[in-house]
C-alpha positions, -999 to 999 in steps of 0.1 A, spaced: 797 223 635 789 187 641 797 176 605 830 194 608 838 174 640 830 141 623 852 149 594 879 159 618 876 126 638 877 106 605 909 124 596 924 112 629 914 75 620 941 53 607 939 36 573 936 2 591 905 14 610 889 28 579 894 -6 561 878 -23 591 847 -1 589 844 -7 552 846 -45 558 818 -43 584 797 -23 560 802 -47 532 794 -76 555 761 -60 567 752 -52 530 760 -88 520 739 -102 548 709 -80 538 713 -91 502 715 -127 512 685 -124 534 665 -108 506 676 -135 482 666 -162 508 632 -147 515 625 -142 477 634 -179 471 606 -191 493 570 -195 482 539 -212 497 517 -238 480 481 -236 493 454 -262 492 436 -264 459 462 -248 437 492 -257 415 525 -237 417 542 -239 383 580 -231 384 594 -216 352 630 -210 343 636 -188 312 599 -194 303 602 -232 304 583 -253 330 608 -270 352 587 -281 382 551 -283 394 542 -283 430 507 -293 442 513 -304 478 505 -277 504 536 -263 522 566 -241 520 587 -245 489 619 -230 475 630 -217 441 661 -201 425 655 -164 428 656 -142 397 661 -172 374 629 -189 383 593 -175 383 561 -189 399 527 -192 382 496 -201 402 469 -223 386 437 -236 403 436 -273 413 398 -275 416 367 -278 395 359 -246 376 327 -233 360 329 -218 325 299 -200 312 301 -205 275 291 -175 254 256 -179 238 258 -187 201 233 -192 172 229 -226 154 207 -240 127 185 -271 133 179 -299 109 146 -283 98 165 -249 91 153 -232 123 177 -207 139 183 -212 177 203 -194 203 221 -219 226 234 -209 261 253 -235 281 280 -239 307 307 -264 315 324 -278 346 361 -284 340 395 -288 357 432 -287 349 447 -322 349 482 -314 334 494 -278 341 525 -283 320 505 -292 289 480 -265 296 507 -238 297 526 -252 267 495 -253 245 469 -229 259 493 -206 277 468 -192 302 436 -202 320 417 -179 297 433 -194 267 422 -229 279 386 -217 284 386 -201 249 397 -234 232 373 -254 253 344 -231 245 351 -234 208 351 -272 210 319 -273 230 301 -250 206 313 -271 176 301 -303 191 267 -289 202 262 -274 168 269 -308 152 246 -327 176 216 -303 176 221 -296 138 211 -332 133 177 -327 151 145 -309 143 135 -278 164 105 -296 180 127 -325 191 151 -301 209 125 -281 228 101 -309 235 113 -333 262 85 -358 256 92 -380 226 126 -363 221 155 -383 207 181 -362 225 188 -389 250 221 -385 267 231 -354 248 252 -340 276 272 -372 279 279 -373 242 290 -337 241 313 -342 271 329 -373 256 335 -357 222 349 -324 237 373 -344 260 384 -364 229 393 -331 211 411 -317 242 431 -348 246 440 -349 210 455 -314 211 470 -321 245 456 -291 263 459 -307 298 423 -299 308 392 -321 312 355 -313 310 335 -330 337 300 -319 327 283 -298 300 247 -285 305 225 -265 282 209 -237 302 186 -222 276 174 -227 241 157 -197 226 147 -184 192 161 -152 178 137 -123 187 126 -118 151 115 -155 149 98 -160 183 64 -145 174 60 -164 142 69 -197 159 46 -190 188 17 -183 164 25 -215 145 26 -235 178 -8 -219 189 -23 -228 155 -10 -264 158 -24 -268 193 -58 -254 182 -59 -278 153 -49 -307 175 -76 -297 200 -102 -295 173 -91 -329 161 -96 -343 196 -131 -327 198 -141 -342 165 -128 -376 176 -148 -372 209 -180 -363 190 -176 -392 167 -170 -416 196 -200 -401 214 -223 -406 184 -210 -442 181 -217 -450 217 -251 -433 216 -261 -452 184 -250 -485 200 -269 -477 232 -301 -468 212 -298 -500 192 -294 -520 223 -324 -503 240 -345 -508 209 -336 -545 208 -343 -549 245 -377 -531 242 -387 -552 211 -378 -584 229 -396 -573 260 -427 -563 240 -427 -596 221 -425 -615 254 -452 -594 269 -475 -599 239 -469 -636 241 -476 -637 278 -507 -616 273 -520 -639 245 -514 -669 267 -533 -652 295 -562 -642 273 -564 -677 259 -564 -691 294 -590 -666 306 -612 -674 276 -610 -711 284 -619 -704 320 -649 -682 308 -661 -709 284 -658 -735 311 -677 -714 336 -704 -701 313 -710 -735 297 -723 -747 330 -753 -723 329 -760 -709 294 -789 -688 305 -769 -670 332 -742 -664 306 -768 -649 282 -780 -626 310 -744 -616 319 -737 -607 283 -769 -587 281 -760 -567 312 -725 -562 299 -739 -548 267 -760 -523 286 -728 -509 302 -717 -499 267 -750 -488 252 -768 -471 281 -757 -438 297 -775 -411 317 -795 -397 288 -806 -430 273 -844 -437 271 -854 -474 271 -888 -484 259 -897 -519 272 -928 -537 259 -951 -547 286 -949 -584 293 -913 -587 280 -890 -609 301 -868 -579 309 -899 -559 321 -910 -587 342 -875 -590 357 -874 -553 365 -909 -554 379 -901 -584 400 -923 -609 382 -902 -639 385 -915 -673 385 
């Protein structure tokens, strides 16, 4: 019933009123369309990002200052790229060393976009840029480590690697700049250097054998040094003892000579007392507890024992 009333009322409207309503409707529709177009023309640039404005696929503008920006709706599109340092974990790959050893290299890179227009023109996307950068890094590392022996790579002491990371970074940046990729590598680091699983055990066994051989060599050198030191010490001791014994014999001979002179001087003053003293001394050597002495009666010794002394 209501719809019929509305139709009835519209029939009573004049053509002028109908045209006025149509104009109002069109104005409202146009306002909404313009509002939508205005809103869609706005975009926001955040801190730490690039906004790349494209028109028909071509880069026409790049915004990197934070704030509200405008574009031409429909005709222009917006691509967001990071304006900060990024980490790319390079896929591990296998290389051959100078001494024909196979190694698995795992590394990562710190990189950033320096020219968004060049990056989009040549690498297309962020993933494309990482893919090209990863190929360059692997190529340079394979070239650098391929000129070194396996032991030099894994052994930091005595290694000739030097500033390998710096050399790799410089060479990779040279390649990226040559091809105008609009990106820059700030650092390259090798996380891990491993052998393929099938080679690990044989290499470990060889390393153990080399260490045992080196240890045995050190032991042999130690024993030889010990023998040398012992022989030198024994020789020095023998020389010192010989010298000391010679000096002792010389001192003893001098002492005996001096004692003999003193005895001779003393005994020469009373020859009979000396004769008695020598006789008594001889008895110490010839008479013991079982000795029987037969002394003729009237002998001086008997008279001496019996107390007949003139």
